[in-house]
N, C-alpha and C positions, 0 to 999 in steps of 0.2 A: 810766491812760494812754489807755485806750480813749475816754473822754470827750474828752480833749485832742485825740486824733486826729480825731474827728468834728467837733469845733468848728473845727479848722484846715481840714478839708476843706470845711466849710460857709462859711467866710469868703472872699468873693470877692477881697478885696484881697491875700490871701495868695497866691492863684494868680498874680496879676499880678506880685507881688514875686518869686516863685520863677522865673517865666519870665525876668524881667529879670536876676536874679542869674545864672542859668545862661547866658544870652546874653552878658552882660558878662564873665563869667569863662571863657568858651569851654568850658563844661562842667566846669571844675575843681570847682565846687560844684554838684552835681546837685540837681534838685528833690526827689528822694527823701531826701537828707541834710537839706535844709532842712525838709521836712515832718516828718521824725523829730525834729529838734532843736526845732522849734516845738511839736510834740505833747508832747514831754517838758516843755517850758517851761510850757505851758498846764496840763498835769496837775500839775506842781509847784505852780503858783499855786492850783489848785483844792484840792489837798491841804493847802497852808499855810492857805488860807482856812477849810477845815473844822476844822483843828487850832486855829486862832485862835478860831473860834466855840465849840468845845467847851471849850477851856481859858481862854477870856477873855483872850487875849494882846493887849496893845496893838499896834496896827498898826505903830507906829514901831519896835518891837522886831524886826519882820520887814523893813520897807522900808529902814531905815538900813543894816543889815549887807548886805542884798541889793544895794543900789546901791553900797556900798563895795566889795563883791566885783567887781561889774561894772566899776567904775572901775579897780581894781587889775589886772584882766584885760586892760585896754586896753594896758598896758605890755608884755604878753607875746604878743600875737597880731598877725598881719599887719593892717595898717591897713584893708584891704578888709573883713575880718571885723568890725572895730569898727564901720565904717559900716553894714554890713548888719545887725548886731545892733541898733543904735539905730533903724534903720528898721523892723526886725521888731517891736520893742517897740510902736511906734505902729500898725503894721499888724495885729498880733495882737489888739489891744484894740479892734477894729472893732465895727460895729453888731451883727453876729450873736453875737459873743462876749459883749459887754456884756449884750445882751438875755437870753441863755440863762443865763449865770453869775450875774447879779444875781438873777434869779428863783430859781435853784437855792440860792444862799446865803441869801436871805431865807426861803425855805421851810425850809431846814435850821435856821436860827436860831429860827424859830417852833416847830419840832418839838421842839427841846431846851429851849424856854422862855427863850431868851436875849433880850437887848435888841436889836431889829432895827436901831435907829439907831446903836448903839455897836458892834455886833459884825458885822453882815451886810455892811456897806459896806467898801470898800477892795479888793475883789477885782479891780476893773479896774486899780487901781494895781499890784497884784501881777502881773496879766497883762501889763502893760507892762514890768515889771521882769524877769521870769523869762526871756523870750527873749534879753535882753541877756546873761545868764549862759550859757544853753545854746548860743547861736550862737557866742559867744566861746570856749566850751569846744570846739566844733567846730573853731574856728580853731587852738586849741592842738593838737588831734589832727592837723589838717592840717599844721601846722608840724613836728610830730614825724615824721609820715609822709614829708614832703618831705626832711627832714634824713637820714632812713634811706635814701631813694632816692638822694640825692646821695652818700652813702657807698658805695653799691653801684656808682654810675656811675664812681667813681674807680678801680675795678679795671681792669686792662689787658684789653681785648677786641681780638683781632686784627681788622684791617679787611679787607674784601673789596673787589674792584674794583667791585662793584655797590652799595656803600653810598651812601646819599643824604647829601649834605652839608647840614647844618642850620646856618643862620645864627643869630646871637644873637637876632635879632628874630622868628624863626619860632616858631610854636606847633604842638605835636604833639597831635592829637586822633584817637583811634581808629587809631593807628599811621599816620596820614596827616599829612604836613607841610603846614601852612597858613601862608602868608606872613602876617606880622603885619599886622593891620588896626587902624585907629585906634580902633575900637569896643572892642577887647579890652584889658582892663586887666590889667597884670602883677600877680600876687599877691605 
């Protein structure tokens, strides 16, 4: 996971994506959560790649189930997470990631005596796939968390004279009411 973290930190396009996501969602999806999910995704792809090199697993045995999982997850997560996940797949497999991980997998394949052309390549395809799964799993977590908060909101809370009236279009961030802005997308 440590390698995944540093690769995500080194990828410039990831920083742009994280800022955009946090801004568009009004902070509902923070940069820290995105970085963690992307780091886990990159680490998973690196681990799967090393496992594939050591065990000589065909790449389709990893890619087809992985993309099937990501497509199935699209039915269970909010649409914004699906969009972010598919964008993250392309962003995470940028120039820094491809350059570092390709060299890493080629070196690992040569070290164990594998066929570089058959076993070492495909890591970029896995790097593009795993963020789809991890960001959508973040969406599942978010959906569960929101549903629990909605259950808590249904309890009767006595109103004070000083309570702020919140309209349906308003957004709450850091206990401050922000009037709905056209840039903010509802989750």
